[in-house]
Legacy VTK file of the C-alpha trace (Angstrom):
# vtk DataFile Version 3.0
C-alpha trace
ASCII
DATASET POLYDATA
POINTS 407 float
5.906 -30.372 -7.862
2.344 -30.180 -6.541
0.817 -27.873 -3.987
0.640 -29.414 -0.458
-2.893 -30.295 0.598
-2.675 -28.131 3.705
-1.933 -25.025 1.626
-5.556 -24.231 0.821
-6.681 -20.956 -0.806
-8.302 -19.937 2.481
-5.038 -20.407 4.387
-3.099 -18.395 1.801
-5.671 -15.578 1.990
-5.658 -15.500 5.808
-1.878 -15.714 6.250
-1.310 -13.233 3.436
-3.805 -10.843 5.009
-2.092 -11.129 8.410
1.319 -10.411 6.859
-0.173 -7.291 5.278
-1.718 -6.448 8.648
1.672 -6.464 10.379
3.570 -4.684 7.605
0.998 -2.020 6.777
-0.132 -1.578 10.377
3.388 -0.684 11.466
3.837 1.621 8.488
0.513 3.305 9.296
1.807 4.232 12.765
4.968 6.051 11.650
3.142 9.388 11.825
2.920 8.979 15.622
6.731 9.095 15.836
7.203 12.306 13.813
6.768 14.795 16.650
8.486 12.955 19.553
11.556 12.032 17.501
11.791 15.485 15.939
11.466 17.141 19.371
14.079 14.943 21.073
16.655 15.412 18.311
15.829 19.037 17.485
14.887 18.300 13.883
12.527 20.186 11.601
9.643 18.129 10.285
11.343 17.746 6.897
14.089 15.518 8.389
11.690 12.810 9.564
9.421 13.346 6.560
12.324 12.869 4.130
13.317 9.544 5.742
9.764 8.220 5.442
9.514 9.626 1.926
12.743 7.802 1.036
11.260 4.645 2.537
8.303 4.912 0.173
10.502 5.601 -2.837
12.888 2.703 -2.124
9.905 0.435 -1.518
8.694 1.341 -4.983
12.119 0.943 -6.631
12.668 -2.490 -5.074
9.123 -3.748 -5.696
9.506 -4.850 -9.342
12.645 -6.828 -8.470
11.187 -8.554 -5.417
8.144 -9.237 -7.595
10.337 -10.917 -10.209
11.899 -13.120 -7.526
8.465 -14.045 -6.153
7.173 -14.886 -9.640
10.207 -17.101 -10.238
10.788 -18.773 -6.861
7.530 -18.219 -4.955
6.440 -15.584 -2.452
7.643 -17.352 0.723
11.347 -16.570 0.329
10.613 -12.947 -0.460
8.401 -12.544 2.624
11.190 -13.919 4.852
13.728 -11.507 3.355
11.306 -8.591 3.667
10.464 -9.357 7.288
14.124 -9.562 8.313
14.910 -6.220 6.624
11.813 -4.620 8.183
12.711 -5.794 11.687
16.319 -4.610 11.289
15.123 -1.145 10.262
12.795 -0.839 13.265
15.495 -2.021 15.684
17.952 0.569 14.335
15.511 3.508 14.261
15.961 4.393 17.972
19.731 4.492 17.383
19.372 6.898 14.455
20.306 10.327 15.835
20.757 12.118 12.496
18.893 12.511 9.241
21.395 10.249 7.469
21.119 7.338 9.899
17.342 7.699 10.064
17.221 7.527 6.265
19.229 4.293 6.384
17.044 2.628 9.030
13.504 3.957 8.539
14.214 4.701 4.891
16.396 2.020 3.272
15.826 -1.038 5.476
12.116 -0.551 6.156
11.557 0.320 2.495
13.187 -2.954 1.421
11.172 -4.761 4.081
7.897 -3.397 2.760
8.811 -4.454 -0.780
8.950 -8.059 0.454
5.822 -8.001 2.630
3.463 -5.683 0.747
0.670 -5.920 -1.784
2.652 -7.005 -4.825
4.024 -10.160 -3.197
0.924 -11.148 -1.222
-1.557 -10.393 -4.002
0.615 -12.287 -6.474
0.545 -15.421 -4.308
-3.213 -15.154 -3.812
-3.845 -14.481 -7.502
-2.000 -17.665 -8.445
-3.899 -19.709 -5.848
-7.498 -18.540 -6.308
-9.565 -19.190 -9.480
-10.237 -16.132 -11.691
-13.937 -15.754 -10.841
-13.069 -15.418 -7.124
-9.876 -13.418 -7.509
-11.114 -9.860 -6.931
-13.132 -10.882 -3.878
-10.175 -12.841 -2.470
-7.847 -9.861 -2.928
-10.377 -7.617 -1.200
-10.667 -10.060 1.709
-6.891 -10.193 2.177
-6.742 -6.416 1.969
-9.466 -6.159 4.618
-7.458 -8.414 6.933
-4.438 -6.228 6.263
-6.460 -3.203 7.279
-7.064 -4.698 10.713
-3.425 -4.017 11.468
-3.861 -0.358 10.589
-6.654 -0.189 13.122
-5.049 -2.263 15.886
-1.420 -1.130 15.560
-2.135 2.569 16.092
-3.567 2.452 19.639
-0.975 -0.224 20.448
1.860 2.025 19.246
0.385 5.094 20.965
0.123 3.174 24.245
3.740 2.034 23.954
4.944 5.581 23.215
3.011 6.994 26.186
4.033 4.295 28.647
7.562 3.337 27.582
8.759 6.107 25.269
9.116 6.129 21.504
12.457 4.246 21.441
11.253 1.227 23.426
8.003 1.317 21.458
9.912 0.759 18.228
11.742 -2.267 19.649
8.479 -3.855 20.787
6.944 -3.194 17.395
9.966 -4.808 15.717
9.326 -8.006 17.698
5.666 -7.854 16.658
6.477 -7.562 12.958
8.792 -10.603 13.273
5.672 -12.805 13.612
5.437 -12.597 9.809
8.325 -15.091 9.644
5.940 -17.799 10.860
3.171 -16.773 8.471
5.572 -16.906 5.519
5.279 -20.719 5.505
1.868 -20.471 3.820
3.378 -18.195 1.132
5.964 -20.846 0.114
4.696 -21.591 -3.382
5.941 -24.591 -5.322
7.662 -23.442 -8.491
5.014 -25.173 -10.580
2.374 -22.951 -8.966
4.022 -19.926 -10.528
4.178 -21.496 -14.008
0.716 -22.390 -15.335
0.898 -25.062 -18.028
-2.442 -24.563 -19.817
-0.662 -22.463 -22.467
2.973 -22.246 -23.558
4.787 -20.179 -20.910
5.449 -16.553 -21.762
8.907 -15.206 -21.010
9.387 -12.376 -18.526
10.785 -9.928 -21.075
7.962 -10.699 -23.475
5.439 -10.038 -20.697
7.123 -6.740 -19.820
7.207 -5.683 -23.472
3.500 -6.458 -23.786
2.649 -4.490 -20.652
4.800 -1.463 -21.432
3.271 -1.214 -24.912
-0.272 -1.223 -23.437
-1.757 2.237 -22.866
-3.816 1.024 -19.918
-0.674 -0.097 -18.067
0.646 3.469 -18.106
-2.703 4.967 -17.133
-2.948 2.618 -14.156
0.525 3.673 -13.034
-0.180 7.396 -13.357
-3.461 7.043 -11.484
-1.775 5.046 -8.731
0.659 7.959 -8.199
-2.249 10.041 -6.905
-3.204 7.255 -4.496
0.293 7.127 -3.032
0.448 10.900 -2.628
-2.876 11.101 -0.790
-2.320 8.156 1.551
1.259 9.004 2.491
0.475 12.658 3.169
-2.537 11.903 5.350
-0.958 8.936 7.136
2.220 10.786 8.097
1.117 14.407 8.525
-2.485 14.255 9.799
-1.522 13.869 13.511
0.817 16.880 13.322
-1.762 18.878 11.325
-4.367 18.297 14.012
-2.103 19.365 16.889
-1.326 22.514 14.885
-5.092 23.167 14.904
-5.086 22.980 18.706
-6.556 19.486 19.018
-5.351 16.855 21.465
-2.683 14.446 20.188
-5.070 11.532 20.792
-7.407 12.924 18.116
-4.765 12.186 15.481
-4.254 8.667 16.796
-8.014 8.015 16.856
-8.413 9.467 13.362
-5.769 7.161 11.885
-7.284 4.244 13.803
-10.661 5.074 12.241
-8.993 5.072 8.830
-7.767 1.554 9.568
-11.120 0.388 10.939
-13.213 1.634 8.022
-10.551 0.427 5.627
-11.414 -3.122 6.727
-14.952 -2.664 5.453
-13.937 -0.546 2.479
-11.264 -2.847 1.063
-13.572 -5.844 1.376
-16.514 -3.936 -0.154
-14.554 -2.613 -3.146
-13.227 -6.113 -3.759
-16.767 -7.504 -3.734
-17.999 -4.748 -6.040
-15.204 -5.676 -8.442
-16.896 -9.059 -8.937
-20.011 -7.383 -10.362
-18.740 -4.165 -11.971
-15.722 -3.212 -14.047
-12.794 -2.522 -11.757
-11.465 0.396 -13.808
-14.808 2.247 -13.493
-14.875 1.609 -9.762
-11.393 3.122 -9.536
-12.642 6.320 -11.204
-15.534 6.547 -8.755
-13.253 5.898 -5.772
-10.823 8.674 -6.708
-13.650 11.166 -7.288
-15.087 10.368 -3.856
-11.663 10.914 -2.274
-11.310 14.300 -3.953
-14.777 15.411 -2.873
-14.291 14.266 0.711
-10.937 16.031 1.017
-12.340 19.245 -0.470
-15.198 19.185 2.058
-12.755 18.689 4.942
-10.723 21.677 3.740
-13.660 24.121 3.812
-15.267 22.905 7.064
-13.967 23.869 10.524
-11.310 21.396 11.718
-12.815 19.837 14.852
-12.622 16.404 16.397
-16.033 15.587 14.894
-15.265 16.689 11.336
-11.909 14.916 11.568
-13.483 11.630 12.641
-16.057 11.833 9.820
-13.276 12.590 7.318
-11.161 9.714 8.676
-14.035 7.233 8.482
-14.893 8.236 4.920
-11.280 8.237 3.791
-10.774 4.859 5.478
-13.582 3.360 3.393
-11.735 4.624 0.299
-8.212 3.957 1.575
-6.925 0.675 0.114
-9.787 -0.275 -2.170
-7.502 0.835 -5.000
-5.080 -2.068 -4.419
-7.326 -5.096 -5.156
-9.029 -3.215 -8.006
-5.716 -2.259 -9.620
-4.384 -5.799 -9.241
-7.629 -7.155 -10.720
-7.337 -4.923 -13.809
-3.743 -6.048 -14.347
-4.675 -9.725 -13.920
-7.597 -9.361 -16.295
-5.455 -7.832 -19.050
-2.133 -9.654 -18.612
-2.902 -12.805 -16.575
-1.282 -13.878 -13.301
1.983 -15.487 -14.440
3.987 -12.299 -13.808
1.440 -10.395 -11.750
3.846 -9.642 -8.871
6.326 -8.133 -11.326
3.744 -6.104 -13.253
2.031 -4.885 -10.083
5.492 -3.985 -8.793
6.102 -1.648 -11.738
2.695 -0.002 -11.333
3.293 0.208 -7.588
6.568 2.048 -8.225
4.477 4.949 -9.503
2.367 4.730 -6.327
5.516 5.050 -4.255
6.790 8.022 -6.237
3.527 9.642 -5.205
4.090 8.523 -1.612
7.564 10.071 -1.623
6.161 13.368 -2.866
3.231 13.301 -0.434
5.395 12.796 2.664
8.339 14.974 1.645
6.334 17.884 0.218
4.174 17.849 3.327
7.220 18.521 5.513
8.881 20.861 3.011
5.790 23.010 2.438
5.020 23.204 6.157
8.558 24.257 7.077
8.426 26.932 4.333
4.907 28.276 4.907
3.786 27.047 8.340
0.718 25.464 6.719
-0.386 22.332 4.862
-2.976 24.158 2.704
-1.045 23.827 -0.570
-0.636 20.071 -0.120
-4.296 19.538 0.756
-5.289 21.388 -2.444
-2.840 19.355 -4.522
-4.328 16.157 -3.078
-7.790 17.142 -4.325
-6.497 17.947 -7.814
-4.663 14.647 -8.096
-7.806 12.753 -7.096
-9.784 14.324 -9.937
-6.950 13.649 -12.397
-6.721 9.974 -11.349
-10.468 9.530 -11.913
-10.108 10.876 -15.450
-7.087 8.671 -16.190
-8.758 5.380 -15.234
-11.959 5.776 -17.234
-10.486 5.269 -20.767
-8.448 2.151 -19.864
-9.101 -0.773 -22.232
-9.386 -3.652 -19.741
-10.120 -6.407 -22.267
-7.778 -9.382 -22.408
-5.864 -9.744 -25.684
-7.960 -12.837 -26.510
-11.111 -10.743 -26.173
-9.987 -8.267 -28.853
-12.086 -8.770 -32.000
-10.285 -10.164 -35.039
-11.444 -10.456 -38.675
-13.516 -13.564 -39.411
-11.078 -14.899 -41.989
-8.174 -14.531 -39.579
-10.116 -16.232 -36.814
-10.812 -19.167 -39.105
LINES 1 408
407 0 1 2 3 4 5 6 7 8 9 10 11 12 13 14 15 16 17 18 19 20 21 22 23 24 25 26 27 28 29 30 31 32 33 34 35 36 37 38 39 40 41 42 43 44 45 46 47 48 49 50 51 52 53 54 55 56 57 58 59 60 61 62 63 64 65 66 67 68 69 70 71 72 73 74 75 76 77 78 79 80 81 82 83 84 85 86 87 88 89 90 91 92 93 94 95 96 97 98 99 100 101 102 103 104 105 106 107 108 109 110 111 112 113 114 115 116 117 118 119 120 121 122 123 124 125 126 127 128 129 130 131 132 133 134 135 136 137 138 139 140 141 142 143 144 145 146 147 148 149 150 151 152 153 154 155 156 157 158 159 160 161 162 163 164 165 166 167 168 169 170 171 172 173 174 175 176 177 178 179 180 181 182 183 184 185 186 187 188 189 190 191 192 193 194 195 196 197 198 199 200 201 202 203 204 205 206 207 208 209 210 211 212 213 214 215 216 217 218 219 220 221 222 223 224 225 226 227 228 229 230 231 232 233 234 235 236 237 238 239 240 241 242 243 244 245 246 247 248 249 250 251 252 253 254 255 256 257 258 259 260 261 262 263 264 265 266 267 268 269 270 271 272 273 274 275 276 277 278 279 280 281 282 283 284 285 286 287 288 289 290 291 292 293 294 295 296 297 298 299 300 301 302 303 304 305 306 307 308 309 310 311 312 313 314 315 316 317 318 319 320 321 322 323 324 325 326 327 328 329 330 331 332 333 334 335 336 337 338 339 340 341 342 343 344 345 346 347 348 349 350 351 352 353 354 355 356 357 358 359 360 361 362 363 364 365 366 367 368 369 370 371 372 373 374 375 376 377 378 379 380 381 382 383 384 385 386 387 388 389 390 391 392 393 394 395 396 397 398 399 400 401 402 403 404 405 406
């Protein structure tokens, strides 16, 4: 079965980027709902934080399995499933009046939805469509398009909350996310597209055994845990942190919007840099810059100005990890099972996300401050930089062999 002529690499990149834009843009706005929902239902911050933390964890648990399905049957079916689950979770969130029901809607359903519409599925489809020499740049371009949603969805969500209330805002946002059902058509890969024939096909279990025996695979996963922790903590707790400092609620919305805006440039730029420099070294640099920026924000006075500078800088560093991590995996293990392998590495990212969101709420309720979590975020950034540097990113074919054996 051949690829339809209309399904060009450019179309796959654009539609994949727009799906990421809807999925990640909505996820990026969840922090705006923490305070109004908690106030209306009389919850502590840990209740909402735990539901979002559970969402991140379930997203990570489901990701390897949705990746396996996408590698076997193509990304289109998985995107449709993910979108339907995502929309169902958003529709049910306003009806969730307890921690349990919120965990089922915002946690379980949205988490499953993200596993079918996130990086692993979209990057897998793009990686199988674009030639190797353009792959990192293509992944960065799709990630940049996805970042547009993080910029645009925040003021849109804030406007809906202010004008219609948080419950109606969620229903409108659910209808917006449903647009991904139309974009999924471009993700409908022919089965042959997922099974390159240049070499004898490798079985899934053989590919997993190869990856899990590779030291670099584990280092990538451990480093990605730090990324998840940092992004989830900032994305979900920054608006509340800023109001605690006496700043207007709009400062938090603008800060997260700036993260999304500069993420457009940052994700594209890191993807382009990955064409010219080793992706694993760029990952080390990126994590060190995150740690330094966060440390500077901790010691400076928290004002609207310092917050906007921090948000812009963090936005440039926000999702550059995703195309670089996917590029390292593709370089070492190929693209046949890239959605599955990225899914396993992404599970570690989501464990970090769970800890970042949940510990943020838990520590604040216990101490009345986020200081401990900010400090932990800096330490994890330094650790991630150290973990990525020793990764052996050579393909197995590039490993030297004795001359007699080569003959």
